[in-house]
FIKOLGU-777241 format. One record per residue: residue in three letters; x, y, z of N, C-alpha, C in turn. Coordinates in steps of 0.001 Angstrom, whole numbers, plus 500000, padded with zeros to 6 digits. Example, Ala and Ser with C-alpha at 12.3 -4.5 7.8 and 13.67 -1.06 7.14 Angstrom:
# residues 2
 type  neast nnorth    nup caeast canorth   caup  ceast cnorth    cup
  ALA 513190 494310 507800 512300  495500 507800 513200 496700 507800
  SER 512850 497750 507080 513670  498940 507140 512900 500030 507870
END
This chain:
# residues 355
 type  neast nnorth    nup caeast canorth   caup  ceast cnorth    cup
  MET 094486 181869 681349 095849  182329 681635 096860 181284 681142
  GLU 097898 181748 680462 098901  180829 679916 099688 180162 681040
  PRO 099998 178868 680887 100786  178191 681922 102215 178719 681965
  ARG 102752 178745 683157 104134  179185 683370 104902 178041 684026
  TYR 106203 177991 683762 107028  176894 684259 108287 177443 684918
  HIS 108690 176775 685989 109923  177177 686655 111102 176794 685765
  PRO 112066 177711 685558 113207  177388 684699 113940 176117 685112
  ALA 114082 175906 686412 114785  174706 686885 114038 173433 686494
  ASP 112705 173483 686504 111924  172314 686108 112077 172027 684613
  LEU 112141 173095 683814 112320  172900 682377 113699 172333 682062
  LYS 114705 172806 682775 116059  172271 682572 116122 170799 682978
  LYS 115486 170480 684088 115462  169093 684549 114749 168200 683542
  PHE 113642 168682 683004 112871  167933 682008 113687 167707 680740
  ALA 114293 168770 680224 115088  168654 678996 116290 167744 679210
  ARG 116935 167895 680343 118110  167060 680642 117713 165591 680738
  ALA 116564 165319 681357 116105  163931 681488 115810 163318 680120
  LEU 115173 164079 679231 114903  163582 677881 116203 163257 677148
  LEU 117156 164154 677240 118427  163954 676554 119194 162764 677117
  ARG 119156 162613 678432 119853  161482 679067 119195 160169 678688
  GLN 117848 160153 678691 117142  158936 678310 117364 158586 676841
  ALA 117611 159612 676035 117910  159375 674624 119338 158868 674415
  GLY 120144 158936 675485 121490  158389 675406 122609 159404 675433
  LEU 122284 160699 675487 123329  161713 675512 124046 161692 676860
  ALA 125359 161851 676825 126161  161823 678052 125765 162973 678974
  ALA 126149 162865 680243 125676  163795 681266 126075 165244 680995
  ALA 127335 165491 680671 127792  166879 680495 127125 167561 679305
  PRO 127104 166954 678123 126394  167621 677028 124894 167742 677272
  ALA 124283 166766 677957 122847  166870 678264 122588 168085 679149
  ARG 123445 168299 680119 123295  169479 680990 123464 170764 680193
  ASP 124506 170836 679365 124769  172065 678611 123652 172364 677625
  VAL 123179 171357 676913 122099  171568 675946 120841 172044 676663
  ALA 120481 171388 677754 119271  171765 678494 119360 173206 678983
  GLU 120500 173577 679531 120640  174928 680083 120609 175991 678994
  ILE 121265 175744 677871 121287  176735 676792 119915 176867 676141
  LEU 119202 175762 675953 117872  175838 675349 116904 176612 676249
  VAL 116915 176330 677531 116013  177042 678447 116416 178509 678551
  GLU 117713 178786 678513 118158  180181 678524 117619 180921 677300
  GLY 117581 180241 676155 116997  180853 674972 115544 181226 675185
  ASP 114768 180335 675793 113368  180648 676083 113245 181761 677115
  LEU 114112 181759 678123 114084  182816 679129 114289 184187 678498
  LEU 115143 184248 677490 115448  185509 676828 114488 185825 675686
  GLY 113453 184990 675530 112431  185260 674531 112746 184771 673139
  LYS 113819 184010 672970 114179  183483 671651 113515 182115 671479
  THR 112191 182119 671332 111427  180876 671440 111572 179947 670234
  THR 112083 180446 669117 112331  179531 668003 113652 178784 668173
  HIS 114487 179251 669137 115796  178638 669333 116004 178212 670783
  GLY 114890 177912 671455 114953  177365 672800 114534 175903 672769
  LEU 113599 175536 673649 113139  174147 673711 112435 173705 672425
  GLN 112089 174647 671566 111522  174300 670265 112469 173385 669480
  LEU 113763 173504 669742 114769  172714 669032 114922 171298 669586
  LEU 114419 171064 670796 114706  169795 671467 114205 168562 670706
  PRO 113001 168556 670114 112605  167363 669354 113578 167039 668219
  THR 114068 168061 667545 115031  167835 666465 116328 167270 667022
  TYR 116787 167796 668128 118017  167277 668747 117840 165806 669149
  LEU 116690 165489 669720 116437  164103 670130 116431 163171 668917
  ARG 115868 163653 667829 115863  162869 666595 117286 162681 666067
  GLU 118108 163715 666187 119501  163625 665736 120291 162623 666593
  ILE 119993 162578 667888 120643  161585 668759 120190 160183 668379
  GLU 118891 160025 668176 118313  158720 667864 118893 158144 666571
  THR 119120 159000 665584 119630  158531 664291 121152 158493 664231
  GLY 121798 158899 665314 123258  158870 665345 123926 160071 664713
  LYS 123146 161070 664315 123740  162251 663692 124343 163205 664717
  MET 123900 163113 665968 124557  163807 667072 125184 162750 667973
  PRO 126508 162648 668043 127135  161632 668890 126700 161766 670347
  ARG 126569 160644 671008 126110  160642 672398 127188 161104 673381
  SER 128442 161028 672991 129542  161452 673852 130733 161810 672976
  GLY 131819 162198 673614 133019  162550 672875 133459 163965 673187
  ALA 134575 164359 672592 135128  165691 672802 135657 166218 671478
  PRO 135627 167538 671279 136169  168097 670042 137672 167857 669940
  LYS 138146 167759 668710 139564  167511 668472 140282 168824 668162
  VAL 141402 169050 668829 142214  170234 668562 143029 169981 667290
  LEU 142804 170820 666268 143523  170683 665010 144725 171615 664936
  ARG 144583 172794 665538 145679  173762 665507 145505 174714 666680
  GLN 146603 175111 667278 146515  175960 668456 147749 176839 668568
  SER 147528 178097 668953 148620  178999 669297 148286 179612 670647
  ALA 149022 180627 671048 148767  181236 672353 147358 181822 672440
  ALA 146832 182322 671324 145527  182996 671377 144587 182576 670261
  THR 144893 181487 669552 143986  180997 668509 143823 179491 668651
  LEU 142637 179016 668276 142327  177593 668404 141412 177180 667263
  LEU 141749 176072 666613 140892  175469 665592 140459 174103 666081
  LEU 139132 173888 666140 138569  172639 666631 137776 171931 665544
  ASP 137847 170616 665541 136907  169790 664804 135958 169193 665836
  ALA 134691 169634 665801 133741  169228 666834 133132 167859 666592
  LYS 133351 167297 665407 132864  165945 665084 131351 165823 665305
  TYR 130631 166920 665078 129163  167000 665183 128645 166712 666592
  ILE 129514 166894 667588 129077  166817 668984 128149 168002 669268
  SER 127293 167879 670264 126290  168904 670560 126929 170288 670698
  GLY 126306 171261 670026 126856  172601 669959 127066 173280 671300
  PRO 126062 173311 672200 126275  173960 673490 127441 173381 674288
  PHE 127628 172065 674223 128749  171419 674910 130071 171924 674342
  VAL 130176 171988 673026 131415  172424 672377 131667 173907 672639
  LEU 130625 174731 672507 130831  176170 672667 131212 176552 674088
  ARG 130615 175909 675064 130987  176239 676439 132448 175907 676705
  ARG 132947 174841 676109 134361  174500 676285 135261 175434 675506
  ALA 134804 175864 674348 135576  176840 673576 135671 178167 674328
  LEU 134581 178576 674950 134594  179815 675721 135475 179691 676961
  ALA 135453 178526 677589 136310  178304 678759 137781 178390 678372
  TRP 138104 178034 677140 139476  178169 676641 139786 179624 676308
  ALA 138855 180323 675668 139126  181647 675125 139148 182757 676164
  VAL 138280 182708 677154 138165  183814 678105 139475 184076 678849
  PRO 140103 183098 679475 141361  183390 680170 142476 183826 679226
  ARG 142467 183345 678003 143515  183738 677050 143304 185160 676553
  ALA 142046 185581 676435 141789  186980 676094 142278 187890 677209
  LYS 142102 187461 678445 142578  188264 679580 144105 188316 679634
  LYS 144743 187319 679070 146207  187287 679057 146788 188003 677843
  HIS 146140 187850 676679 146712  188367 675433 145932 189532 674827
  GLY 144759 189832 675360 143946  190912 674819 142857 190435 673889
  VAL 143160 189447 673050 142189  188883 672111 142423 187381 672016
  ALA 141361 186609 671990 141459  185161 671753 140381 184776 670760
  THR 140730 183910 669824 139818  183537 668743 139753 182025 668609
  VAL 138528 181511 668495 138304  180079 668296 137514 179880 667013
  SER 137963 178950 666198 137269  178578 664968 136885 177104 665088
  ILE 135617 176794 664770 135101  175437 664971 134468 174927 663684
  ARG 134902 173756 663256 134290  173092 662097 133515 171866 662564
  HIS 132573 171431 661738 131815  170199 661980 131175 170185 663374
  CYS 130539 171280 663735 129839  171366 665018 128361 171083 664785
  HIS 127704 170513 665770 126253  170388 665663 125637 171753 665944
  HIS 124339 171871 665784 123601  173125 665949 123892 173745 667316
  ILE 124053 175086 667362 124476  175723 668620 123346 176463 669329
  ALA 122111 176402 668809 120933  177014 669438 121022 178538 669390
  SER 120488 179207 670416 120382  180669 670411 121708 181322 670778
  LEU 122204 182209 669931 123499  182832 670181 123486 183711 671426
  ILE 122370 184383 671682 122317  185312 672804 122531 184607 674146
  ALA 122225 183320 674201 122362  182577 675456 123808 182500 675927
  TYR 124773 182653 675014 126194  182544 675367 126821 183880 675760
  LEU 126134 184976 675518 126768  186286 675635 126890 186832 677063
  PRO 125813 186816 677893 125900  187465 679203 127016 186954 680119
  PRO 127333 185637 680155 128440  185222 681030 129778 185853 680652
  VAL 129938 186230 679386 131185  186870 678951 131167 188355 679281
  THR 130069 189046 678963 130004  190477 679264 130042 190728 680765
  ALA 129575 189766 681562 129636  189909 683018 131075 189988 683508
  ARG 132004 189498 682709 133427  189558 683060 134106 190758 682408
  LYS 133289 191713 681929 133745  192963 681332 134533 192739 680041
  LEU 134197 191658 679340 134809  191322 678070 133776 191443 676963
  MET 134243 191664 675748 133369  191701 674576 133467 190373 673846
  ILE 132353 189913 673313 132329  188655 672571 131673 188860 671217
  ILE 132284 188284 670185 131705  188211 668849 131523 186736 668528
  LEU 130299 186350 668225 129962  184955 667961 129198 184873 666645
  LEU 129794 184199 665676 129198  184070 664344 129023 182601 664004
  CYS 128024 182316 663183 127730  180926 662855 127199 180816 661434
  SER 127519 179712 660790 126984  179406 659467 126730 177907 659391
  ASP 125817 177513 658537 125595  176095 658269 125985 175835 656819
  PRO 127163 175243 656581 127638  175087 655201 126817 174123 654355
  ALA 125933 173356 654982 125074  172455 654210 123744 173096 653841
  ASN 123466 174272 654397 122175  174930 654189 122307 176048 653157
  ARG 121321 176131 652260 121343  177175 651230 119914 177704 651040
  THR 119480 178507 651980 118132  179071 651913 118134 180569 651631
  VAL 119307 181197 651611 119420  182640 651396 120057 182896 650032
  SER 119480 183828 649292 119966  184127 647942 120919 185307 647951
  ALA 121741 185388 646903 122585  186558 646670 121772 187616 645927
  PRO 122104 188903 646072 121358  189946 645368 121312 189704 643863
  GLY 120125 189675 643311 119945  189431 641895 119805 187973 641532
  GLY 120134 187078 642461 120025  185652 642209 118749 185078 642772
  VAL 118361 183908 642286 117155  183255 642787 117472 181912 643435
  ASP 118701 181438 643312 119113  180195 643973 119596 180502 645380
  GLY 119367 179559 646302 119938  179694 647623 121436 179428 647580
  VAL 122211 180290 648220 123665  180127 648216 124258 179943 649611
  CYS 123505 180305 650653 124061  180201 652005 122934 180139 653028
  SER 123303 179988 654280 122362  179940 655393 122113 181352 655934
  PRO 121170 181534 656864 120898  182870 657389 122055 183516 658153
  ASN 123058 182728 658540 124298  183262 659117 124071 184210 660303
  PRO 123706 183668 661463 123442  184512 662628 124685 185175 663194
  VAL 124445 186292 663857 125495  187104 664471 125115 187385 665915
  GLY 126018 187087 666833 125828  187432 668232 126988 188289 668700
  VAL 126678 189383 669386 127716  190264 669922 127299 190691 671322
  GLY 128209 190529 672273 127969  190987 673631 128933 192112 673970
  ILE 128381 193264 674388 129182  194464 674654 128949 194894 676104
  PRO 129984 194859 676949 129790  195327 678326 129559 196827 678374
  SER 128703 197249 679291 128347  198656 679415 128032 198937 680877
  LEU 128203 200183 681294 127943  200541 682691 126489 200311 683070
  GLY 125576 200465 682120 124157  200312 682414 123617 198941 682113
  GLY 124476 197951 681990 124043  196607 681619 124499 196296 680214
  PRO 124616 195028 679866 125194  194662 678571 124309 195014 677389
  ILE 124952 195262 676265 124275  195377 674979 124440 194022 674305
  LEU 123332 193390 673937 123352  192024 673424 122711 191976 672042
  ILE 123525 191730 671042 123041  191652 669662 122867 190183 669294
  ASP 121694 189836 668819 121418  188486 668324 120517 188631 667106
  THR 121092 188489 665946 120329  188712 664729 120862 187790 663637
  THR 120281 187880 662463 120781  187145 661308 121137 188137 660214
  THR 122002 187703 659305 122350  188562 658174 121329 188418 657046
  SER 120317 187602 657271 119176  187495 656359 117962 188123 657035
  THR 116886 188310 656273 115718  189000 656808 114977 188209 657879
  THR 115177 186902 657934 114650  186076 659016 115491 184816 659091
  SER 115311 184067 660145 116020  182798 660298 115193 181659 659707
  ASN 115833 180508 659524 115083  179329 659090 114029 178940 660125
  GLY 114392 179070 661410 113441  178751 662474 112245 179682 662471
  GLY 112499 180972 662220 111405  181930 662155 110468 181646 660997
  ALA 111056 181289 659850 110234  180958 658688 109425 179689 658930
  ALA 110042 178699 659585 109343  177443 659862 108151 177661 660791
  ARG 108322 178540 661788 107195  178798 662687 106059 179487 661954
  LEU 106376 180427 661087 105329  181073 660296 104563 180038 659475
  ARG 105295 179124 658842 104632  178087 658040 103736 177215 658909
  HIS 104261 176817 660058 103510  175935 660953 102210 176595 661416
  GLU 102257 177899 661640 101079  178616 662124 100210 179142 660988
  GLY 100600 178889 659745 099821  179345 658610 099805 180849 658454
  ARG 100863 181500 658885 100927  182962 658828 101914 183415 657758
  LYS 101820 184678 657421 102749  185307 656495 103493 186421 657210
  PHE 104628 186817 656667 105419  187898 657254 104807 189242 656850
  PRO 104949 190283 657681 104345  191584 657336 104981 192284 656136
  ALA 106094 191750 655632 106770  192378 654493 107282 191279 653563
  PRO 107573 191597 652303 108060  190583 651353 109541 190269 651577
  ILE 109823 189420 652540 111212  189097 652876 111689 187811 652193
  PHE 110779 187146 651461 111121  185940 650708 110985 186238 649215
  GLN 111513 185337 648394 111247  185430 646966 110986 184040 646407
  THR 110159 184000 645387 109863  182737 644729 111061 182306 643888
  ALA 111001 181094 643382 112085  180599 642523 112184 181383 641224
  ARG 111157 182188 640934 111188  183042 639747 111658 184456 640071
  GLY 112001 184683 641354 112511  185997 641744 111457 187001 642115
  GLU 110241 186549 642412 109158  187458 642785 109116 187621 644303
  PRO 109243 188842 644829 109162  189051 646275 107810 188600 646818
  THR 107819 188001 648008 106580  187512 648612 106702 187525 650131
  ASP 105564 187553 650789 105534  187479 652251 105235 186064 652744
  ASP 105159 185110 651830 104719  183748 652150 105908 182801 652352
  PRO 106128 182301 653583 107255  181395 653827 107099 180034 653160
  GLN 105895 179718 652672 105689  178434 652002 106552 178289 650748
  VAL 107018 179398 650200 107818  179308 648975 109144 178589 649209
  LEU 109561 178500 650474 110812  177806 650765 110683 176300 650572
  LEU 109434 175810 650463 109190  174371 650316 108734 173982 648916
  THR 108667 174938 648003 108260  174611 646640 109404 173921 645903
  GLU 109122 173441 644713 110166  172799 643894 110162 173430 642502
  PRO 111181 174183 642125 112358  174516 642934 111990 175473 644074
  PRO 112800 175486 645131 112441  176292 646302 112710 177780 646107
  GLY 111919 178585 646814 112215  180001 646921 113314 180221 647951
  THR 113598 181465 648237 114710  181789 649142 114341 182941 650074
  ILE 115216 183173 651029 115118  184300 651961 116053 185399 651460
  PHE 115582 186637 651500 116449  187755 651135 117469 188043 652253
  PRO 118649 188528 651904 119532  189096 652930 118878 190325 653564
  ILE 119425 190794 654690 118936  192023 655313 118899 193131 654263
  GLY 117814 193875 654260 117624  194916 653254 116481 194598 652328
  GLY 116142 193293 652241 115003  192898 651436 115200 193126 649954
  PRO 114115 193117 649180 114209  193189 647718 114997 194395 647206
  ALA 114843 195546 647864 115462  196766 647344 116921 196928 647751
  LEU 117265 196464 648951 118593  196758 649495 119335 195501 649942
  ALA 119074 194387 649300 119719  193127 649688 121238 193205 649582
  HIS 121739 194054 648677 123191  194154 648523 123856 194698 649788
  LYS 123136 195473 650567 123680  195983 651826 123893 194839 652816
  GLY 122836 194071 653041 122937  192957 653974 123876 191873 653501
  PHE 123985 191704 652186 124812  190615 651675 126297 190834 651977
  GLY 126685 192066 652192 128059  192314 652634 128335 191632 653960
  PHE 127379 191706 654886 127544  191059 656179 127434 189541 656065
  VAL 126571 189072 655153 126497  187640 654862 127886 187122 654479
  THR 128538 187843 653592 129849  187440 653084 130901 187479 654178
  LEU 130827 188479 655057 131767  188555 656175 131654 187330 657069
  VAL 130416 186936 657395 130226  185756 658236 130742 184502 657531
  GLU 130487 184396 656233 131002  183249 655481 132525 183148 655605
  ALA 133211 184280 655496 134676  184275 655558 135186 183892 656944
  LEU 134543 184426 657982 135031  184194 659340 134630 182826 659889
  THR 133614 182197 659294 133217  180859 659753 133748 179798 658796
  ASN 133113 179673 657646 133536  178648 656688 134962 178861 656195
  GLY 135328 180120 655966 136668  180396 655471 137755 180025 656457
  LEU 137639 180503 657694 138692  180251 658677 138765 178789 659091
  THR 137640 178085 659109 137704  176671 659487 138341 175825 658390
  GLY 138257 176312 657148 138775  175525 656036 137933 174309 655715
  ALA 136720 174269 656256 135843  173115 656024 134414 173600 655874
  GLY 134200 174446 654854 132884  175032 654652 132176 174508 653427
  ARG 131640 175410 652644 130794  175019 651513 131567 174312 650402
  ALA 132828 174657 650235 133617  174046 649164 133817 172553 649374
  THR 133678 172096 650633 133817  170658 650914 132521 169903 650659
  LYS 131451 170652 650305 130145  170073 649951 129572 169165 651052
  PRO 129443 169687 652280 128862  168871 653349 127382 168629 653116
  VAL 126867 167541 653644 125441  167222 653501 124749 167135 654858
  ARG 125496 167210 655948 124907  167091 657283 124582 168451 657857
  TRP 123457 168522 658570 123079  169732 659297 124122 169983 660370
  GLY 124703 171153 660363 125731  171446 661351 126144 172895 661296
  ALA 127277 173199 661906 127677  174594 662023 129180 174750 661908
  THR 129571 175848 661304 130923  176359 661452 130796 177610 662314
  VAL 131732 177797 663238 131562  178819 664265 132832 179654 664405
  PHE 132643 180947 664605 133730  181879 664899 133443 182516 666245
  ILE 134394 182443 667154 134270  183085 668471 135489 183970 668687
  GLN 135241 185206 669040 136355  186083 669421 136006 186800 670716
  ILE 136914 186708 671668 136784  187400 672952 137813 188519 672975
  ILE 137364 189726 673329 138232  190896 673360 138219 191486 674760
  ASP 139405 191728 675305 139528  192385 676603 139867 193859 676365
  PRO 138927 194768 676615 139185  196192 676378 140344 196748 677201
  GLN 140737 196039 678260 141827  196514 679111 143120 196671 678311
  PHE 143277 195871 677232 144486  195937 676422 144441 197079 675409
  PHE 143314 197811 675382 143150  198908 674434 142949 200193 675236
  GLY 141774 200767 675202 141547  201995 675953 141205 201782 677416
  GLY 141069 200516 677840 140723  200208 679221 139275 199771 679364
  ARG 139026 198877 680313 137666  198374 680506 136706 199468 680937
  GLY 137173 200335 681847 136308  201406 682324 135920 202368 681223
  ALA 136887 202743 680398 136612  203664 679298 135683 203012 678271
  PHE 135898 201728 678012 135053  201009 677053 133602 200989 677541
  ALA 133415 200604 678808 132058  200534 679358 131411 201912 679378
  ARG 132224 202951 679669 131682  204311 679680 131234 204742 678286
  GLU 132044 204451 677280 131684  204802 675906 130431 204049 675455
  SER 130362 202748 675794 129189  201955 675435 127934 202524 676076
  GLN 128052 202894 677348 126906  203440 678060 126504 204811 677515
  PHE 127490 205636 677161 127188  206964 676616 126382 206836 675328
  PHE 126823 205919 674448 126110  205730 673175 124714 205175 673420
  ALA 124615 204196 674311 123309  203601 674596 122353 204636 675164
  GLN 122847 205454 676069 121994  206469 676677 121556 207510 675649
  ALA 122487 207882 674745 122135  208842 673701 121028 208291 672813
  CYS 121100 207010 672524 120056  206389 671701 118727 206353 672431
  ARG 118766 205930 673700 117517  205799 674462 116854 207154 674696
  GLU 117652 208208 674795 117106  209538 675071 116867 210350 673804
  SER 117115 209765 672650 116933  210508 671401 115461 210845 671191
  LYS 115231 211957 670511 113871  212442 670287 113085 211445 669449
  ARG 111834 211216 669842 110973  210273 669137 109798 211003 668510
  LYS 109246 210400 667484 108034  210966 666917 106879 210734 667889
  PRO 105862 211558 667869 104748  211428 668820 104127 210028 668791
  GLY 103954 209455 669973 103314  208154 670099 104220 206966 669881
  ALA 105466 207214 669498 106388  206107 669248 106859 205512 670577
  PRO 107133 204206 670613 107636  203592 671851 109053 204054 672145
  PRO 109516 203863 673378 110887  204251 673721 111914 203522 672860
  VAL 113016 204183 672617 114107  203568 671867 114756 202494 672736
  ARG 114984 201329 672155 115626  200225 672874 116974 199920 672246
  MET 117915 199534 673072 119184  199019 672578 119061 197512 672384
  PRO 119900 196928 671519 119864  195472 671355 120059 194757 672694
  GLY 119160 193853 672981 119223  193101 674231 118320 193624 675322
  ASP 117876 194885 675229 117001  195442 676273 115740 194600 676437
  HIS 115106 194278 675318 113860  193510 675388 114122 192107 675924
  ALA 115174 191458 675430 115476  190089 675877 115737 190047 677374
  LEU 116495 191003 677886 116806  191020 679315 115557 191329 680143
  ALA 114677 192190 679624 113422  192479 680327 112533 191244 680362
  VAL 112480 190506 679248 111703  189262 679211 112257 188266 680215
  LYS 113571 188169 680301 114171  187229 681250 113840 187603 682691
  ARG 113946 188888 683024 113613  189318 684390 112174 188971 684732
  GLU 111267 189232 683787 109851  188945 684014 109610 187446 684174
  GLN 110284 186626 683373 110052  185184 683425 110740 184536 684617
  LEU 111831 185107 685080 112427  184609 686319 111499 184872 687506
  ALA 110778 185973 687441 109861  186327 688530 108548 185553 688449
  ARG 108030 185320 687236 106691  184750 687080 106672 183350 686485
  GLY 107810 182879 685996 107863  181592 685328 107959 181762 683826
  VAL 108435 180722 683153 108644  180766 681708 107340 180449 680987
  ALA 106951 181330 680071 105767  181097 679236 106231 180472 677925
  LEU 106124 179169 677815 106567  178480 676604 105645 178775 675437
  HIS 106222 178831 674245 105392  178969 673057 104441 177778 672988
  PRO 103180 177988 672578 102179  176905 672601 102559 175652 671813
  SER 103462 175770 670872 103812  174610 670043 104842 173687 670691
  ILE 105474 174130 671777 106654  173414 672283 106293 172118 673007
  LEU 105469 172189 674026 105160  170973 674781 104403 169929 673960
  PRO 103462 170317 673092 102844  169289 672239 103856 168540 671379
  ALA 104894 169234 670934 105927  168568 670132 106814 167664 670987
  LEU 106928 167970 672279 107779  167176 673164 107021 166044 673864
  ARG 105684 166123 673879 104898  165102 674578 105165 163692 674047
  PRO 105184 163474 672717 105480  162115 672234 106857 161609 672659
  TRP 107831 162511 672721 109166  162107 673169 109155 161764 674656
  ALA 108401 162531 675438 108313  162251 676871 107676 160885 677103
  GLU 106630 160568 676345 105985  159257 676482 106913 158142 676029
  LYS 107592 158354 674936 108498  157341 674381 109674 157058 675316
  LEU 110209 158102 675933 111407  157968 676766 111081 157821 678248
  GLY 109794 157849 678594 109406  157642 679987 109771 158785 680909
  VAL 109632 160023 680411 109948  161211 681205 108665 161989 681455
  GLU 108443 162369 682699 107232  163104 683057 107315 164538 682574
  LEU 106220 165028 681994 106157  166415 681552 106282 167347 682750
  PRO 106875 168530 682559 106998  169465 683690 105632 170001 684117
  ALA 105475 170183 685407 104228  170746 685940 104299 172253 685878
  SER 103195 172875 685493 103151  174334 685475 103156 174851 686921
  LEU 103499 176105 687098 103548  176682 688434 102180 176662 689079
  LYS 101114 176834 688300 099748  176773 688833 099448 175373 689354
  GLN 099881 174352 688595 099660  172981 689033 100448 172687 690299
  THR 101674 173239 690342 102529  173004 691505 101913 173573 692762
  ARG 101299 174767 692653 100702  175401 693830 099553 174575 694379
  ARG 098876 173838 693517 097757  172988 693990 098276 171880 694884
END
């Protein structure tokens, strides 16, 4: 039977590692909570799997141990921040704390962030906003990363450009967490680590040959990831790739044209209060009507029930809150050397605790 861990123990463990590595108390708390929330929601490539990399970034000085983002420009409902590569969860939680009350006052509030460190799993930020009957759009790009190709091209031109959207609904939130490419860098890295291939040709070699092998991303010259749509329909997904580029790198004014070399993020956050439009009740009713129509739509014989975005993640979270978090097998082995180095005890599984 796979070991299970109490979420609070995992947060305590992650926070202790970050604090021992030198990260200040507030960002250590935010990073630990967002990473564990990612695992709770089943986003295991963007949960505690990221912690060894974050610890390495702290150790080398690439993630500052303390500090606050700098306000570059501000209006009643817009904000531009320079995060100075401070930890992403710390910066995003403060950006959301700024945006939510302003959306309630003005109807829409938008935050643009440049030079942010990695922000982890986008879905982890969505439920606290939808719980307040607000809609959130969260987009991210890494202007230093070029693993995704343009349709017809074989060179990498951009990052996978994730998209997070939280939509309040009468039957529970609709939570979108996806990438504008066929997979994320984290997903490809896990496939490589496990020696597996993808079930479809979502990558291409440097010669433009579609392949299911993520190892092509490490060749010289490197292969690339297709946009959503894959070899045949990459032009469809690339439209969304371009939209994210404009709303992140474009609005921050500090994207790919500045030729950054550090791993980081440009971020777009928009909070919308439906009350300023058709009303919160009408919005939630419309969202629920569409979701119900999808879930009740006719299926082919033997097909599983239709799910809305976020249904699976929320079901995984409910199950793991009840039974404990089942970490991906690669996570604790990767964190064990850091725990030994920093003098932090590994978390005890729930089975061990009962003994």
